[in-house]
C-alpha positions in Angstrom: -14.3 -24.6 -2.6 -13.0 -23.2 0.7 -12.0 -26.1 2.9 -13.3 -26.5 6.5 -9.7 -26.0 7.9 -9.8 -22.8 5.7 -13.1 -21.4 7.0 -11.8 -22.3 10.9 -8.6 -20.6 10.1 -7.1 -23.6 11.0 -3.4 -24.9 10.0 -3.2 -26.8 6.8 -1.0 -29.8 6.4 1.5 -31.0 4.0 3.2 -29.2 0.8 0.3 -27.1 0.4 0.8 -25.2 4.0 3.7 -23.2 2.5 2.7 -19.7 2.5 2.8 -18.1 -1.0 3.1 -14.6 -1.7 0.3 -13.1 -3.7 1.0 -9.4 -4.5 -1.5 -7.3 -6.0 -0.2 -5.3 -8.6 -2.3 -4.2 -11.2 -5.8 -2.7 -11.7 -7.0 -2.4 -14.8 -9.6 0.5 -15.6 -11.7 1.1 -19.0 -11.2 4.0 -21.0 -12.8 5.4 -24.3 -9.4 7.2 -25.8 -6.2 5.5 -24.9 -4.0 8.5 -26.1 -6.1 11.1 -24.1 -5.9 9.1 -21.1 -2.0 8.8 -21.3 -1.4 12.5 -21.3 -3.9 12.6 -18.5 -1.9 9.7 -16.2 1.2 11.6 -17.6 -0.1 14.7 -15.9 -0.4 13.4 -12.5 3.3 12.7 -12.5 2.8 9.2 -12.3 5.8 6.8 -14.1 5.2 5.5 -17.6 5.9 1.7 -17.3 4.8 0.6 -20.7 2.7 1.2 -24.0 2.8 -1.8 -26.1 0.7 -1.6 -29.6 0.0 -4.9 -31.3 -0.7 -5.7 -34.9 -4.3 -7.0 -33.9 -5.1 -3.8 -32.5 -4.3 -4.8 -29.0 -2.7 -2.0 -26.8 -1.7 -2.2 -23.2 -0.2 1.1 -21.5 0.9 0.7 -17.8 1.2 3.6 -14.7 2.4 3.6 -11.5 1.5 6.4 -8.9 4.4 8.0 -6.9 5.6 5.2 -4.4 3.0 2.8 -5.3 3.6 -0.9 -5.6 0.3 -1.2 -7.5 -0.1 -0.1 -11.2 -3.0 1.0 -13.4 -3.4 -0.5 -16.8 -5.8 0.8 -19.6 -5.3 0.2 -23.5 -7.5 -1.1 -26.4 -9.0 -4.6 -26.3 -8.2 -4.9 -22.7 -11.5 -5.0 -20.6 -15.3 -4.8 -21.9 -16.3 -2.7 -19.0 -17.8 0.6 -19.9 -15.3 3.7 -19.8 -15.5 5.3 -16.5 -17.1 2.5 -14.8 -14.0 1.8 -12.5 -14.9 3.7 -8.9 -13.7 3.8 -5.8 -9.8 3.6 -6.7 -8.1 4.2 -3.6 -4.6 6.3 -3.3 -3.4 6.7 0.3 -1.3 9.3 1.2 0.1 10.6 4.6 -0.9 14.1 4.0 -3.9 14.4 1.8 -4.0 18.2 1.9 -0.4 18.2 0.3 -1.6 15.5 -2.3 -4.2 17.4 -3.7 -2.3 20.8 -3.5 0.1 18.5 -5.9 -2.3 17.7 -8.6 -4.1 21.1 -8.4 -0.8 22.7 -9.1 -0.7 19.9 -12.3 -4.2 21.2 -13.5 -6.3 18.7 -12.2 -9.6 19.2 -11.0 -9.5 17.6 -7.5 -12.4 18.2 -4.7 -12.2 19.8 -1.7 -10.7 17.7 1.3 -13.6 16.5 3.2 -14.3 13.7 5.9 -17.8 11.8 5.7 -20.8 13.1 7.7 -22.5 9.9 7.1 -21.2 5.9 6.5 -19.5 5.7 2.8 -20.1 9.6 2.0 -16.6 9.5 0.4 -18.2 6.9 -2.3 -21.2 9.3 -3.3 -20.8 10.8 -6.8 -23.7 13.7 -5.9 -21.2 14.4 -2.7 -23.7 14.3 -0.3 -22.7 13.4 3.5 -19.5 15.2 3.3 -18.2 17.6 5.6 -15.7 20.0 4.3 -12.3 19.7 5.5 -10.1 17.0 7.2 -11.1 14.9 9.9 -11.0 16.3 13.5 -7.2 16.1 14.6 -6.7 14.3 11.2 -7.9 11.3 12.4 -6.4 8.3 10.3 -8.3 7.0 7.7 -11.1 9.6 7.8 -9.8 12.1 5.3 -10.4 12.1 1.9 -10.5 14.0 -1.7 -11.5 12.9 -5.1 -11.0 13.3 -8.7 -11.6 11.6 -11.8 -10.0 10.7 -15.2 -11.2 12.1 -18.6 -13.8 9.2 -18.9 -14.9 9.5 -15.3 -13.0 6.8 -13.8 -12.9 7.6 -9.9 -9.8 8.0 -7.6 -10.1 8.6 -4.1 -7.2 10.1 -1.7 -7.2 8.6 1.9 -5.4 9.5 4.6 -3.6 7.3 6.8 -1.1 8.4 9.2 -1.4 5.3 11.6 -2.5 2.0 10.4 -5.0 -0.3 12.4 -3.3 -3.3 14.3 -2.1 -6.2 12.1 -2.5 -4.1 8.7 1.1 -4.2 8.3 3.6 -1.5 6.8 4.0 -1.4 3.0 5.8 1.0 0.3 7.4 2.8 3.3 8.7 6.5 2.7 11.7 8.1 4.4 9.8 9.4 7.3 7.9 6.0 7.9 11.1 3.8 7.6 12.9 6.2 10.1 9.9 5.9 12.5 10.5 2.1 11.9 14.0 1.8 12.6 14.1 4.0 15.6 11.3 1.7 16.7 13.3 -1.1 16.2 16.4 0.7 17.9 14.2 1.2 21.0 13.3 -2.8 21.1 16.9 -4.3 20.2 18.1 -1.9 22.9 15.7 -3.7 25.6 16.9 -7.0 24.1 20.8 -6.7 24.0 21.7 -6.8 27.5 20.5 -10.4 27.7 21.2 -11.5 24.1 23.8 -13.6 22.7 26.6 -12.5 20.9 24.9 -11.2 17.4 24.9 -8.7 14.8 22.5 -6.0 14.7 21.4 -6.5 11.4 20.0 -9.7 11.8 17.6 -8.6 14.6 16.8 -5.4 12.8 15.9 -7.8 9.7 13.5 -9.9 11.6 12.1 -7.2 13.1 11.0 -4.9 10.2 9.6 -8.1 7.9 7.6 -8.7 11.0 6.2 -5.1 11.2 5.7 -5.4 7.5 3.7 -8.7 8.0 1.3 -6.7 10.2 2.7 -7.9 13.8 2.6 -5.5 16.9 6.1 -4.0 18.0 6.2 -6.3 21.0 5.5 -9.6 18.2 8.2 -8.0 16.0 10.5 -8.1 18.9 10.1 -11.8 19.8 10.3 -12.4 16.0 14.1 -10.6 16.3 14.7 -12.8 19.5 13.5 -15.9 17.9 15.7 -15.3 14.5 18.6 -14.5 16.6 18.8 -17.4 19.1 17.2 -19.9 16.3 19.8 -18.9 13.7 22.8 -19.1 16.5 22.0 -22.5 17.2 22.4 -23.3 13.4 26.2 -21.5 13.7 29.9 -22.7 14.2 31.5 -20.6 17.1 33.8 -19.0 14.2 30.7 -18.1 12.3 28.8 -15.9 14.8 29.4 -12.4 13.7 31.3 -9.7 15.9 
């Protein structure tokens, strides 16, 4: 049951106030033929993590899409849901047209890239309300393409180029991490002239973690400063890095 403090977003006192990471790692999808599904997800180029059969008929198969922190599982005696009933499974990409092209080259039937003409059009099985082509100027969050596995479980490519404030950063690719490091360099350069003696790596680490947690660049820069100046107070003079 939710407490009043939780509903009001008030801080919780005591041991329960400790933040515990809860990482969403697996989605279970219902399939009728495990081997057929295994062949399909292999064809997508996804990493096969596990295929564990047991004597009682239970079998679990796990795949992970490229660059994803979340995996998909299916198998025998895994779920009572009807095969093909999983819909709206998001795959976030930085270039929806390139992602579609890759799957088409692998022999997968993928919809054309589209953007919604009406709210929620990306979820409509009959494709109603969709406008062909990416969103104007590739507006972030607004370009899609869809495909289905052999049972009809529905997958949805969504192009995200810039996340909304507070959404954080996850599963960084090289290009995104490069931009983040350049951003950190800029803010560290503004801090360094008045900063106490420190090693840049500590400031960068605090900055990047803060950005991953959804902080703005300005808030992340404050986190970097607090980390350096707070940590400095706990070090003896010979422990301060050059």
